[in-house]
C-alpha positions as CSV (number, residue, x, y, z in Angstrom):
1,X,0.0,0.0,0.0
2,X,2.9,2.3,0.8
3,X,4.4,1.6,-2.6
4,X,1.1,2.3,-4.3
5,X,0.8,5.7,-2.4
6,X,4.4,6.5,-3.3
7,X,3.8,5.6,-7.0
8,X,0.6,7.5,-7.1
9,X,2.4,10.6,-5.6
10,X,5.1,10.3,-8.2
11,X,2.6,9.9,-11.0
12,X,0.7,13.0,-9.7
13,X,3.9,15.0,-9.5
14,X,4.9,13.9,-13.0
15,X,1.5,14.9,-14.4
16,X,1.7,18.2,-12.6
17,X,5.1,18.9,-14.1
18,X,3.9,18.0,-17.5
19,X,0.9,20.2,-17.2
20,X,3.0,23.1,-16.0
21,X,5.6,22.6,-18.8
22,X,2.8,22.5,-21.4
23,X,1.2,25.7,-20.0
24,X,4.6,27.4,-20.0
25,X,5.3,26.3,-23.6
26,X,1.9,27.6,-24.6
27,X,2.5,30.9,-22.9
28,X,5.9,31.2,-24.6
29,X,4.4,30.5,-28.0
30,X,1.7,33.0,-27.3
31,X,4.3,35.7,-26.3
32,X,6.3,34.9,-29.5
33,X,3.1,35.3,-31.6
34,X,2.2,38.5,-29.9
35,X,5.7,39.8,-30.5
36,X,5.4,38.9,-34.1
37,X,2.0,40.6,-34.3
38,X,3.5,43.7,-32.7
39,X,6.5,43.6,-35.2
40,X,4.1,43.2,-38.1
41,X,2.0,46.1,-36.7
42,X,5.1,48.3,-36.5
43,X,6.2,47.2,-39.9
44,X,2.8,48.1,-41.3
45,X,2.8,51.4,-39.5
46,X,6.3,52.1,-40.9
47,X,5.2,51.2,-44.4
48,X,2.0,53.2,-44.0
49,X,4.0,56.3,-43.1
50,X,6.4,55.7,-45.9
51,X,3.5,55.2,-48.3
52,X,1.9,58.4,-47.1
53,X,5.2,60.3,-47.7
54,X,5.5,58.9,-51.2
55,X,1.9,59.7,-51.9
56,X,2.4,63.3,-50.9
57,X,5.3,63.6,-53.3
58,X,3.1,62.4,-56.2
59,X,0.2,64.2,-57.7
60,X,-1.9,65.2,-54.7
61,X,-5.3,65.0,-56.4
62,X,-4.8,61.4,-57.8
63,X,-3.3,60.2,-54.5
64,X,-6.0,62.0,-52.5
65,X,-8.6,59.7,-54.1
66,X,-6.5,56.5,-53.5
67,X,-5.2,57.3,-50.0
68,X,-8.4,56.7,-48.1
69,X,-8.8,53.2,-49.7
70,X,-5.2,52.3,-48.8
71,X,-5.7,53.5,-45.3
72,X,-8.9,51.5,-44.9
73,X,-7.1,48.4,-46.3
74,X,-4.3,48.9,-43.8
75,X,-6.7,49.4,-41.0
76,X,-8.6,46.3,-41.9
77,X,-5.3,44.3,-42.0
78,X,-4.4,45.7,-38.5
79,X,-7.9,44.8,-37.2
80,X,-7.5,41.2,-38.6
81,X,-4.1,40.9,-36.9
82,X,-5.7,42.0,-33.6
83,X,-8.4,39.4,-34.0
84,X,-5.8,36.7,-34.6
85,X,-4.0,37.8,-31.4
86,X,-7.2,37.7,-29.4
87,X,-7.9,34.2,-30.8
88,X,-4.5,33.0,-29.8
89,X,-5.0,34.3,-26.3
90,X,-8.3,32.5,-26.1
91,X,-6.8,29.3,-27.4
92,X,-4.0,29.5,-24.8
93,X,-6.6,30.0,-22.0
94,X,-8.6,27.0,-23.3
95,X,-5.5,24.8,-23.4
96,X,-4.6,25.8,-19.8
97,X,-8.1,24.9,-18.7
98,X,-7.9,21.5,-20.4
99,X,-4.6,20.8,-18.7
100,X,-6.1,21.6,-15.3
101,X,-9.1,19.4,-16.0
102,X,-6.8,16.6,-17.1
103,X,-4.8,17.0,-13.9
104,X,-8.0,16.8,-11.8
105,X,-9.3,13.8,-13.7
106,X,-5.9,12.1,-13.1
107,X,-6.1,12.8,-9.4
108,X,-9.8,11.6,-9.4
109,X,-8.9,8.4,-11.1
110,X,-6.1,7.7,-8.7
111,X,-8.4,8.4,-5.8
112,X,-11.1,6.1,-7.2
113,X,-8.4,3.4,-7.7
114,X,-7.3,3.8,-4.1
115,X,-10.9,3.5,-2.9
116,X,-11.5,0.3,-5.0
117,X,-8.2,-1.1,-3.7
118,X,-9.1,-0.5,-0.1
119,X,-12.6,-1.8,-0.6
120,X,-11.3,-4.9,-2.3
121,X,-8.8,-5.5,0.5
122,X,-11.6,-5.0,3.1
123,X,-13.8,-7.5,1.3
124,X,-10.9,-10.0,1.1
125,X,-10.2,-9.6,4.8
126,X,-13.9,-10.1,5.7
127,X,-14.1,-13.2,3.4
128,X,-10.9,-14.6,5.1
129,X,-12.4,-14.0,8.5
130,X,-15.6,-15.9,7.5
131,X,-13.5,-18.8,6.2
132,X,-11.5,-18.9,9.4
133,X,-14.7,-19.0,11.4
134,X,-16.0,-21.9,9.3
135,X,-12.7,-23.7,9.6
136,X,-12.8,-23.2,13.4
137,X,-16.3,-24.8,13.5
138,X,-15.1,-27.7,11.3
139,X,-12.1,-28.2,13.6
140,X,-14.4,-28.4,16.6
141,X,-16.5,-31.0,14.9
142,X,-13.4,-33.0,13.9
143,X,-12.2,-32.8,17.5
144,X,-15.6,-34.0,18.7
145,X,-15.5,-36.8,16.2
146,X,-12.2,-37.9,17.7
147,X,-14.1,-38.6,21.0
148,X,-16.9,-40.6,19.2
149,X,-17.0,-44.0,17.7
150,X,-19.7,-44.8,15.1
151,X,-20.6,-48.4,14.4
152,X,-23.5,-50.7,13.6
153,X,-25.4,-52.3,16.5
154,X,-27.5,-55.2,15.2
155,X,-27.9,-53.5,11.8
156,X,-28.7,-50.1,13.2
157,X,-26.3,-47.2,13.5
158,X,-25.1,-46.4,17.0
159,X,-22.5,-44.1,18.5
160,X,-20.1,-44.7,21.4
161,X,-20.3,-41.7,23.7
162,X,-19.5,-40.7,27.3
163,X,-21.0,-42.5,30.3
164,X,-24.4,-41.7,31.7
165,X,-26.4,-41.9,28.4
166,X,-29.0,-44.5,27.5
167,X,-27.1,-47.5,26.0
168,X,-27.6,-50.4,23.7
169,X,-28.4,-53.6,25.5
170,X,-26.0,-55.6,23.2
171,X,-23.0,-53.4,24.1
172,X,-23.4,-50.7,26.7
173,X,-20.6,-48.6,25.4
174,X,-22.8,-47.5,22.5
175,X,-25.8,-45.2,22.2
176,X,-28.5,-45.6,19.5
177,X,-28.6,-42.9,16.8
178,X,-32.1,-43.0,15.3
179,X,-34.6,-40.4,14.1
180,X,-37.7,-42.6,14.7
181,X,-40.0,-42.0,17.6
182,X,-38.9,-43.5,21.0
183,X,-41.7,-46.1,20.9
184,X,-40.4,-47.7,17.7
185,X,-36.9,-48.2,19.0
186,X,-36.4,-51.7,20.4
187,X,-34.2,-52.3,23.5
188,X,-35.4,-49.2,25.4
């Protein structure tokens, strides 16, 4: 039982470390993705500014018509990147929750196994006690049979018992063993 508890504790510690390592890896991946998103956002902002400067140098009227569309397109791209970042954070939170649930399920399974093991041991102990009690009764019967002699007295079964009991007339060491009524038994 001590080995089982020690093994269960080692398994729980191992599962906890795996969960923590997985959560840490997920968090690092999310940070890297957020850093990439930030870099892309800065890059987009840089290129947006550069594009605006080039557009100012060109014909203002032609660029004035095209500039709002480009700004909207860049804004939409930035908005999509923000949505991707939010989805990544949500996925990370979901994975962390799954890891916690997996850890609790593992602990619950180990607890249930321990309860079943203890219950099985208790049942086996109870069953062995019952068998020991039956064996004790059988031993008492065998001991009593050691003090009794069974034989046939004139074709009828009879038992040799201790003194003071009604005896068979043919051999007074034996007592009749019969299930018939006393009036039917000869020699009484």
